[in-house]
TORKOL-4160 file (C-alpha; in steps of 0.2 Angstrom, whole numbers, padded with zeros to 4 digits, m for minus):
357
<pt num="1" X="1001" Y="m0527" Z="1007"/>
<pt num="2" X="1002" Y="m0508" Z="1009"/>
<pt num="3" X="1002" Y="m0495" Z="0996"/>
<pt num="4" X="1004" Y="m0476" Z="1000"/>
<pt num="5" X="1001" Y="m0481" Z="1018"/>
<pt num="6" X="0983" Y="m0489" Z="1015"/>
<pt num="7" X="0979" Y="m0507" Z="1016"/>
<pt num="8" X="0973" Y="m0515" Z="1001"/>
<pt num="9" X="0956" Y="m0523" Z="1006"/>
<pt num="10" X="0955" Y="m0537" Z="0993"/>
<pt num="11" X="0966" Y="m0552" Z="0991"/>
<pt num="12" X="0979" Y="m0552" Z="0977"/>
<pt num="13" X="0989" Y="m0568" Z="0981"/>
<pt num="14" X="0979" Y="m0583" Z="0988"/>
<pt num="15" X="0995" Y="m0591" Z="0993"/>
<pt num="16" X="1000" Y="m0577" Z="1006"/>
<pt num="17" X="0993" Y="m0579" Z="1024"/>
<pt num="18" X="0990" Y="m0565" Z="1035"/>
<pt num="19" X="1000" Y="m0563" Z="1051"/>
<pt num="20" X="0991" Y="m0567" Z="1067"/>
<pt num="21" X="0984" Y="m0550" Z="1074"/>
<pt num="22" X="0987" Y="m0545" Z="1092"/>
<pt num="23" X="0975" Y="m0551" Z="1105"/>
<pt num="24" X="0974" Y="m0569" Z="1098"/>
<pt num="25" X="0961" Y="m0566" Z="1085"/>
<pt num="26" X="0955" Y="m0582" Z="1077"/>
<pt num="27" X="0963" Y="m0586" Z="1060"/>
<pt num="28" X="0958" Y="m0596" Z="1045"/>
<pt num="29" X="0971" Y="m0605" Z="1035"/>
<pt num="30" X="0969" Y="m0614" Z="1018"/>
<pt num="31" X="0970" Y="m0633" Z="1017"/>
<pt num="32" X="0985" Y="m0637" Z="1006"/>
<pt num="33" X="0981" Y="m0656" Z="1005"/>
<pt num="34" X="0966" Y="m0667" Z="1003"/>
<pt num="35" X="0956" Y="m0673" Z="1018"/>
<pt num="36" X="0963" Y="m0688" Z="1027"/>
<pt num="37" X="0947" Y="m0698" Z="1024"/>
<pt num="38" X="0950" Y="m0697" Z="1006"/>
<pt num="39" X="0968" Y="m0701" Z="1007"/>
<pt num="40" X="0965" Y="m0716" Z="1018"/>
<pt num="41" X="0952" Y="m0723" Z="1006"/>
<pt num="42" X="0963" Y="m0720" Z="0990"/>
<pt num="43" X="0980" Y="m0726" Z="0998"/>
<pt num="44" X="0986" Y="m0744" Z="0997"/>
<pt num="45" X="0985" Y="m0754" Z="1013"/>
<pt num="46" X="1004" Y="m0753" Z="1017"/>
<pt num="47" X="1003" Y="m0734" Z="1016"/>
<pt num="48" X="0988" Y="m0734" Z="1029"/>
<pt num="49" X="0999" Y="m0745" Z="1041"/>
<pt num="50" X="1013" Y="m0732" Z="1040"/>
<pt num="51" X="1002" Y="m0717" Z="1042"/>
<pt num="52" X="0994" Y="m0725" Z="1057"/>
<pt num="53" X="1010" Y="m0730" Z="1066"/>
<pt num="54" X="1010" Y="m0723" Z="1084"/>
<pt num="55" X="0991" Y="m0719" Z="1084"/>
<pt num="56" X="0981" Y="m0725" Z="1099"/>
<pt num="57" X="0974" Y="m0742" Z="1097"/>
<pt num="58" X="0959" Y="m0737" Z="1108"/>
<pt num="59" X="0953" Y="m0724" Z="1096"/>
<pt num="60" X="0957" Y="m0729" Z="1078"/>
<pt num="61" X="0953" Y="m0717" Z="1064"/>
<pt num="62" X="0936" Y="m0720" Z="1055"/>
<pt num="63" X="0933" Y="m0711" Z="1039"/>
<pt num="64" X="0916" Y="m0701" Z="1039"/>
<pt num="65" X="0909" Y="m0711" Z="1025"/>
<pt num="66" X="0911" Y="m0727" Z="1036"/>
<pt num="67" X="0903" Y="m0718" Z="1051"/>
<pt num="68" X="0888" Y="m0714" Z="1040"/>
<pt num="69" X="0886" Y="m0731" Z="1033"/>
<pt num="70" X="0887" Y="m0739" Z="1050"/>
<pt num="71" X="0874" Y="m0727" Z="1057"/>
<pt num="72" X="0860" Y="m0735" Z="1046"/>
<pt num="73" X="0855" Y="m0753" Z="1043"/>
<pt num="74" X="0863" Y="m0762" Z="1029"/>
<pt num="75" X="0853" Y="m0768" Z="1014"/>
<pt num="76" X="0855" Y="m0786" Z="1019"/>
<pt num="77" X="0848" Y="m0783" Z="1036"/>
<pt num="78" X="0833" Y="m0774" Z="1030"/>
<pt num="79" X="0831" Y="m0788" Z="1017"/>
<pt num="80" X="0831" Y="m0801" Z="1031"/>
<pt num="81" X="0819" Y="m0791" Z="1041"/>
<pt num="82" X="0807" Y="m0789" Z="1026"/>
<pt num="83" X="0807" Y="m0807" Z="1023"/>
<pt num="84" X="0803" Y="m0811" Z="1041"/>
<pt num="85" X="0789" Y="m0798" Z="1040"/>
<pt num="86" X="0782" Y="m0806" Z="1025"/>
<pt num="87" X="0783" Y="m0824" Z="1033"/>
<pt num="88" X="0776" Y="m0818" Z="1049"/>
<pt num="89" X="0762" Y="m0808" Z="1040"/>
<pt num="90" X="0757" Y="m0822" Z="1029"/>
<pt num="91" X="0757" Y="m0834" Z="1043"/>
<pt num="92" X="0747" Y="m0823" Z="1054"/>
<pt num="93" X="0734" Y="m0819" Z="1041"/>
<pt num="94" X="0733" Y="m0837" Z="1036"/>
<pt num="95" X="0728" Y="m0842" Z="1053"/>
<pt num="96" X="0716" Y="m0827" Z="1054"/>
<pt num="97" X="0709" Y="m0830" Z="1037"/>
<pt num="98" X="0692" Y="m0836" Z="1044"/>
<pt num="99" X="0690" Y="m0818" Z="1051"/>
<pt num="100" X="0694" Y="m0810" Z="1035"/>
<pt num="101" X="0679" Y="m0808" Z="1024"/>
<pt num="102" X="0678" Y="m0804" Z="1005"/>
<pt num="103" X="0683" Y="m0812" Z="0989"/>
<pt num="104" X="0693" Y="m0828" Z="0993"/>
<pt num="105" X="0702" Y="m0839" Z="0980"/>
<pt num="106" X="0705" Y="m0857" Z="0982"/>
<pt num="107" X="0722" Y="m0854" Z="0989"/>
<pt num="108" X="0721" Y="m0849" Z="1008"/>
<pt num="109" X="0740" Y="m0846" Z="1008"/>
<pt num="110" X="0740" Y="m0835" Z="0992"/>
<pt num="111" X="0726" Y="m0825" Z="0999"/>
<pt num="112" X="0736" Y="m0822" Z="1015"/>
<pt num="113" X="0751" Y="m0817" Z="1006"/>
<pt num="114" X="0741" Y="m0805" Z="0994"/>
<pt num="115" X="0732" Y="m0797" Z="1009"/>
<pt num="116" X="0749" Y="m0795" Z="1018"/>
<pt num="117" X="0756" Y="m0786" Z="1003"/>
<pt num="118" X="0741" Y="m0775" Z="1000"/>
<pt num="119" X="0742" Y="m0770" Z="1019"/>
<pt num="120" X="0760" Y="m0766" Z="1019"/>
<pt num="121" X="0759" Y="m0755" Z="1003"/>
<pt num="122" X="0744" Y="m0746" Z="1010"/>
<pt num="123" X="0734" Y="m0750" Z="0994"/>
<pt num="124" X="0719" Y="m0758" Z="1003"/>
<pt num="125" X="0708" Y="m0763" Z="0989"/>
<pt num="126" X="0694" Y="m0768" Z="1001"/>
<pt num="127" X="0691" Y="m0785" Z="0992"/>
<pt num="128" X="0698" Y="m0793" Z="1008"/>
<pt num="129" X="0694" Y="m0785" Z="1025"/>
<pt num="130" X="0696" Y="m0790" Z="1043"/>
<pt num="131" X="0679" Y="m0792" Z="1051"/>
<pt num="132" X="0684" Y="m0797" Z="1069"/>
<pt num="133" X="0692" Y="m0786" Z="1083"/>
<pt num="134" X="0707" Y="m0797" Z="1083"/>
<pt num="135" X="0709" Y="m0797" Z="1064"/>
<pt num="136" X="0708" Y="m0778" Z="1064"/>
<pt num="137" X="0721" Y="m0776" Z="1077"/>
<pt num="138" X="0732" Y="m0788" Z="1068"/>
<pt num="139" X="0730" Y="m0778" Z="1052"/>
<pt num="140" X="0734" Y="m0762" Z="1061"/>
<pt num="141" X="0750" Y="m0769" Z="1068"/>
<pt num="142" X="0756" Y="m0775" Z="1051"/>
<pt num="143" X="0751" Y="m0759" Z="1043"/>
<pt num="144" X="0762" Y="m0748" Z="1054"/>
<pt num="145" X="0777" Y="m0761" Z="1053"/>
<pt num="146" X="0775" Y="m0763" Z="1035"/>
<pt num="147" X="0776" Y="m0744" Z="1031"/>
<pt num="148" X="0792" Y="m0742" Z="1041"/>
<pt num="149" X="0801" Y="m0759" Z="1037"/>
<pt num="150" X="0796" Y="m0764" Z="1020"/>
<pt num="151" X="0796" Y="m0746" Z="1013"/>
<pt num="152" X="0815" Y="m0745" Z="1018"/>
<pt num="153" X="0819" Y="m0761" Z="1010"/>
<pt num="154" X="0810" Y="m0757" Z="0994"/>
<pt num="155" X="0817" Y="m0739" Z="0993"/>
<pt num="156" X="0834" Y="m0747" Z="0994"/>
<pt num="157" X="0830" Y="m0760" Z="0981"/>
<pt num="158" X="0822" Y="m0748" Z="0969"/>
<pt num="159" X="0836" Y="m0735" Z="0971"/>
<pt num="160" X="0848" Y="m0749" Z="0967"/>
<pt num="161" X="0839" Y="m0753" Z="0951"/>
<pt num="162" X="0838" Y="m0735" Z="0946"/>
<pt num="163" X="0857" Y="m0733" Z="0949"/>
<pt num="164" X="0861" Y="m0747" Z="0937"/>
<pt num="165" X="0848" Y="m0742" Z="0924"/>
<pt num="166" X="0853" Y="m0724" Z="0923"/>
<pt num="167" X="0871" Y="m0728" Z="0917"/>
<pt num="168" X="0863" Y="m0739" Z="0903"/>
<pt num="169" X="0851" Y="m0724" Z="0899"/>
<pt num="170" X="0866" Y="m0712" Z="0898"/>
<pt num="171" X="0876" Y="m0723" Z="0887"/>
<pt num="172" X="0861" Y="m0725" Z="0875"/>
<pt num="173" X="0859" Y="m0706" Z="0874"/>
<pt num="174" X="0878" Y="m0702" Z="0873"/>
<pt num="175" X="0883" Y="m0718" Z="0864"/>
<pt num="176" X="0898" Y="m0711" Z="0855"/>
<pt num="177" X="0905" Y="m0701" Z="0870"/>
<pt num="178" X="0902" Y="m0714" Z="0884"/>
<pt num="179" X="0920" Y="m0715" Z="0888"/>
<pt num="180" X="0924" Y="m0697" Z="0888"/>
<pt num="181" X="0930" Y="m0688" Z="0904"/>
<pt num="182" X="0919" Y="m0673" Z="0900"/>
<pt num="183" X="0904" Y="m0685" Z="0897"/>
<pt num="184" X="0906" Y="m0693" Z="0913"/>
<pt num="185" X="0907" Y="m0676" Z="0922"/>
<pt num="186" X="0891" Y="m0672" Z="0913"/>
<pt num="187" X="0883" Y="m0688" Z="0919"/>
<pt num="188" X="0888" Y="m0684" Z="0937"/>
<pt num="189" X="0882" Y="m0666" Z="0936"/>
<pt num="190" X="0865" Y="m0672" Z="0929"/>
<pt num="191" X="0863" Y="m0688" Z="0940"/>
<pt num="192" X="0846" Y="m0683" Z="0947"/>
<pt num="193" X="0839" Y="m0679" Z="0929"/>
<pt num="194" X="0845" Y="m0697" Z="0923"/>
<pt num="195" X="0837" Y="m0705" Z="0938"/>
<pt num="196" X="0821" Y="m0696" Z="0934"/>
<pt num="197" X="0821" Y="m0702" Z="0916"/>
<pt num="198" X="0825" Y="m0720" Z="0922"/>
<pt num="199" X="0811" Y="m0720" Z="0935"/>
<pt num="200" X="0799" Y="m0713" Z="0922"/>
<pt num="201" X="0804" Y="m0727" Z="0910"/>
<pt num="202" X="0801" Y="m0740" Z="0924"/>
<pt num="203" X="0784" Y="m0732" Z="0928"/>
<pt num="204" X="0779" Y="m0733" Z="0910"/>
<pt num="205" X="0784" Y="m0751" Z="0909"/>
<pt num="206" X="0775" Y="m0756" Z="0925"/>
<pt num="207" X="0759" Y="m0747" Z="0920"/>
<pt num="208" X="0760" Y="m0756" Z="0903"/>
<pt num="209" X="0763" Y="m0773" Z="0911"/>
<pt num="210" X="0750" Y="m0771" Z="0924"/>
<pt num="211" X="0737" Y="m0766" Z="0912"/>
<pt num="212" X="0741" Y="m0780" Z="0899"/>
<pt num="213" X="0740" Y="m0793" Z="0913"/>
<pt num="214" X="0723" Y="m0787" Z="0919"/>
<pt num="215" X="0716" Y="m0787" Z="0902"/>
<pt num="216" X="0723" Y="m0805" Z="0898"/>
<pt num="217" X="0722" Y="m0814" Z="0915"/>
<pt num="218" X="0708" Y="m0805" Z="0923"/>
<pt num="219" X="0697" Y="m0801" Z="0908"/>
<pt num="220" X="0695" Y="m0782" Z="0911"/>
<pt num="221" X="0692" Y="m0769" Z="0898"/>
<pt num="222" X="0708" Y="m0759" Z="0894"/>
<pt num="223" X="0701" Y="m0744" Z="0901"/>
<pt num="224" X="0696" Y="m0753" Z="0917"/>
<pt num="225" X="0713" Y="m0761" Z="0918"/>
<pt num="226" X="0722" Y="m0745" Z="0916"/>
<pt num="227" X="0711" Y="m0737" Z="0929"/>
<pt num="228" X="0714" Y="m0751" Z="0942"/>
<pt num="229" X="0733" Y="m0750" Z="0938"/>
<pt num="230" X="0733" Y="m0731" Z="0942"/>
<pt num="231" X="0723" Y="m0733" Z="0957"/>
<pt num="232" X="0735" Y="m0746" Z="0963"/>
<pt num="233" X="0752" Y="m0738" Z="0960"/>
<pt num="234" X="0746" Y="m0722" Z="0968"/>
<pt num="235" X="0739" Y="m0732" Z="0983"/>
<pt num="236" X="0721" Y="m0726" Z="0981"/>
<pt num="237" X="0714" Y="m0743" Z="0980"/>
<pt num="238" X="0696" Y="m0739" Z="0977"/>
<pt num="239" X="0692" Y="m0757" Z="0977"/>
<pt num="240" X="0679" Y="m0758" Z="0963"/>
<pt num="241" X="0693" Y="m0766" Z="0952"/>
<pt num="242" X="0706" Y="m0777" Z="0959"/>
<pt num="243" X="0715" Y="m0794" Z="0956"/>
<pt num="244" X="0703" Y="m0808" Z="0960"/>
<pt num="245" X="0710" Y="m0824" Z="0952"/>
<pt num="246" X="0724" Y="m0835" Z="0960"/>
<pt num="247" X="0736" Y="m0830" Z="0946"/>
<pt num="248" X="0731" Y="m0812" Z="0947"/>
<pt num="249" X="0735" Y="m0811" Z="0966"/>
<pt num="250" X="0751" Y="m0821" Z="0964"/>
<pt num="251" X="0756" Y="m0808" Z="0950"/>
<pt num="252" X="0750" Y="m0793" Z="0962"/>
<pt num="253" X="0761" Y="m0799" Z="0976"/>
<pt num="254" X="0776" Y="m0794" Z="0966"/>
<pt num="255" X="0770" Y="m0781" Z="0955"/>
<pt num="256" X="0761" Y="m0770" Z="0968"/>
<pt num="257" X="0777" Y="m0770" Z="0979"/>
<pt num="258" X="0788" Y="m0764" Z="0965"/>
<pt num="259" X="0776" Y="m0752" Z="0956"/>
<pt num="260" X="0771" Y="m0742" Z="0971"/>
<pt num="261" X="0789" Y="m0739" Z="0976"/>
<pt num="262" X="0795" Y="m0734" Z="0959"/>
<pt num="263" X="0781" Y="m0722" Z="0957"/>
<pt num="264" X="0786" Y="m0714" Z="0974"/>
<pt num="265" X="0804" Y="m0713" Z="0968"/>
<pt num="266" X="0798" Y="m0704" Z="0952"/>
<pt num="267" X="0790" Y="m0690" Z="0962"/>
<pt num="268" X="0804" Y="m0690" Z="0974"/>
<pt num="269" X="0817" Y="m0687" Z="0960"/>
<pt num="270" X="0805" Y="m0674" Z="0952"/>
<pt num="271" X="0805" Y="m0664" Z="0968"/>
<pt num="272" X="0824" Y="m0667" Z="0970"/>
<pt num="273" X="0827" Y="m0661" Z="0952"/>
<pt num="274" X="0817" Y="m0645" Z="0955"/>
<pt num="275" X="0826" Y="m0641" Z="0971"/>
<pt num="276" X="0843" Y="m0644" Z="0962"/>
<pt num="277" X="0838" Y="m0632" Z="0948"/>
<pt num="278" X="0834" Y="m0619" Z="0961"/>
<pt num="279" X="0850" Y="m0622" Z="0970"/>
<pt num="280" X="0860" Y="m0620" Z="0954"/>
<pt num="281" X="0851" Y="m0604" Z="0950"/>
<pt num="282" X="0855" Y="m0597" Z="0967"/>
<pt num="283" X="0873" Y="m0602" Z="0964"/>
<pt num="284" X="0874" Y="m0594" Z="0947"/>
<pt num="285" X="0867" Y="m0578" Z="0955"/>
<pt num="286" X="0880" Y="m0578" Z="0970"/>
<pt num="287" X="0894" Y="m0581" Z="0958"/>
<pt num="288" X="0890" Y="m0568" Z="0945"/>
<pt num="289" X="0883" Y="m0553" Z="0956"/>
<pt num="290" X="0895" Y="m0539" Z="0959"/>
<pt num="291" X="0905" Y="m0539" Z="0976"/>
<pt num="292" X="0901" Y="m0524" Z="0986"/>
<pt num="293" X="0910" Y="m0516" Z="1001"/>
<pt num="294" X="0896" Y="m0523" Z="1012"/>
<pt num="295" X="0900" Y="m0540" Z="1006"/>
<pt num="296" X="0919" Y="m0538" Z="1011"/>
<pt num="297" X="0913" Y="m0531" Z="1028"/>
<pt num="298" X="0902" Y="m0546" Z="1031"/>
<pt num="299" X="0916" Y="m0558" Z="1025"/>
<pt num="300" X="0929" Y="m0550" Z="1036"/>
<pt num="301" X="0928" Y="m0563" Z="1050"/>
<pt num="302" X="0942" Y="m0557" Z="1061"/>
<pt num="303" X="0939" Y="m0538" Z="1059"/>
<pt num="304" X="0956" Y="m0533" Z="1052"/>
<pt num="305" X="0948" Y="m0525" Z="1036"/>
<pt num="306" X="0955" Y="m0537" Z="1024"/>
<pt num="307" X="0948" Y="m0553" Z="1017"/>
<pt num="308" X="0958" Y="m0568" Z="1013"/>
<pt num="309" X="0953" Y="m0582" Z="1002"/>
<pt num="310" X="0946" Y="m0593" Z="1015"/>
<pt num="311" X="0935" Y="m0580" Z="1023"/>
<pt num="312" X="0928" Y="m0576" Z="1005"/>
<pt num="313" X="0924" Y="m0594" Z="1002"/>
<pt num="314" X="0916" Y="m0596" Z="1019"/>
<pt num="315" X="0905" Y="m0580" Z="1015"/>
<pt num="316" X="0900" Y="m0587" Z="0998"/>
<pt num="317" X="0896" Y="m0604" Z="1006"/>
<pt num="318" X="0885" Y="m0595" Z="1019"/>
<pt num="319" X="0876" Y="m0586" Z="1005"/>
<pt num="320" X="0872" Y="m0602" Z="0996"/>
<pt num="321" X="0865" Y="m0609" Z="1013"/>
<pt num="322" X="0878" Y="m0623" Z="1013"/>
<pt num="323" X="0885" Y="m0617" Z="1030"/>
<pt num="324" X="0879" Y="m0605" Z="1043"/>
<pt num="325" X="0888" Y="m0594" Z="1056"/>
<pt num="326" X="0883" Y="m0607" Z="1070"/>
<pt num="327" X="0893" Y="m0621" Z="1061"/>
<pt num="328" X="0908" Y="m0609" Z="1059"/>
<pt num="329" X="0908" Y="m0604" Z="1077"/>
<pt num="330" X="0908" Y="m0623" Z="1083"/>
<pt num="331" X="0922" Y="m0626" Z="1071"/>
<pt num="332" X="0932" Y="m0611" Z="1078"/>
<pt num="333" X="0928" Y="m0617" Z="1096"/>
<pt num="334" X="0936" Y="m0634" Z="1092"/>
<pt num="335" X="0951" Y="m0626" Z="1084"/>
<pt num="336" X="0954" Y="m0615" Z="1100"/>
<pt num="337" X="0954" Y="m0631" Z="1110"/>
<pt num="338" X="0967" Y="m0639" Z="1099"/>
<pt num="339" X="0977" Y="m0623" Z="1099"/>
<pt num="340" X="0980" Y="m0619" Z="1117"/>
<pt num="341" X="0994" Y="m0606" Z="1114"/>
<pt num="342" X="0983" Y="m0597" Z="1101"/>
<pt num="343" X="0996" Y="m0597" Z="1088"/>
<pt num="344" X="0983" Y="m0598" Z="1074"/>
<pt num="345" X="0990" Y="m0614" Z="1067"/>
<pt num="346" X="0990" Y="m0633" Z="1072"/>
<pt num="347" X="1005" Y="m0644" Z="1074"/>
<pt num="348" X="1007" Y="m0663" Z="1079"/>
<pt num="349" X="1013" Y="m0656" Z="1095"/>
<pt num="350" X="0997" Y="m0646" Z="1098"/>
<pt num="351" X="0986" Y="m0661" Z="1095"/>
<pt num="352" X="0997" Y="m0672" Z="1107"/>
<pt num="353" X="0995" Y="m0659" Z="1120"/>
<pt num="354" X="0976" Y="m0656" Z="1117"/>
<pt num="355" X="0972" Y="m0674" Z="1115"/>
<pt num="356" X="0983" Y="m0684" Z="1126"/>
<pt num="357" X="0982" Y="m0703" Z="1125"/>
């Protein structure tokens, strides 16, 4: 738009697109529709079949979320591997129990399972320790494998539990507004905070149950029981207090694995909540601070002394640290490859020419 022969620097109508400048300068256009990946996931099967007619069978469209899901092992696979680890570890330590010294119970198999769990969770009380070279090397191997494999499984399992419990916690807090759309938006916006609350409740329950069990089953004083529980969940494992009876070690095989991971998740969510609050503070500052002429100059990606909505949004995203100039340059390079005629827009014909077959 021109007024008295001078170009207006700011955008008044976001629906208007600028004409491609001479020299084939790169352009940015607003997306008027939702991304195809969302459309594919939300549309019925017959719509997907119609949409993909004529597409190459050799390169079917895969939504990004499915690609990310396939890039990591499934929960079932990790679970099978963990069960295999526990079976192999219990068997190996059962056979090597004669080379493991310390406080044994009457059940050799239970001691082997207990030692395997204590090793994989890095608690290491010291009530059972390998005393031969072969047993020490075996413990080293299972310690490294346990940290990688079992940690992955337990994180997924504990996170799943927290995801289920956080909804119950939210409904308990907002009982009369649980079905409101605004309440659901609030829950999504404060998802990390509710996860932190839920994990804190689980930590408290695990600490109480572990302390109560040690007092009743192991005959410890309440202070000693709480001390042993705290040393366990933080994986300190001093060794002066531990589970020594057969029933105690059976309980510990389950309780230790769950409690150590839930405590780790609690601190993870606490750190994530702090980072999220700092990010929100930065976003508020970016959105509320006055826009200066230097901002417009930095946002003017094509150098035509005007800033359209897309350029302004990209500039704000860069300020928030959600995207950088290198990412934009890579996307522009891909756009140029798909736009061989440098028209500043893409059509089905351009895609067919740039991506034959």
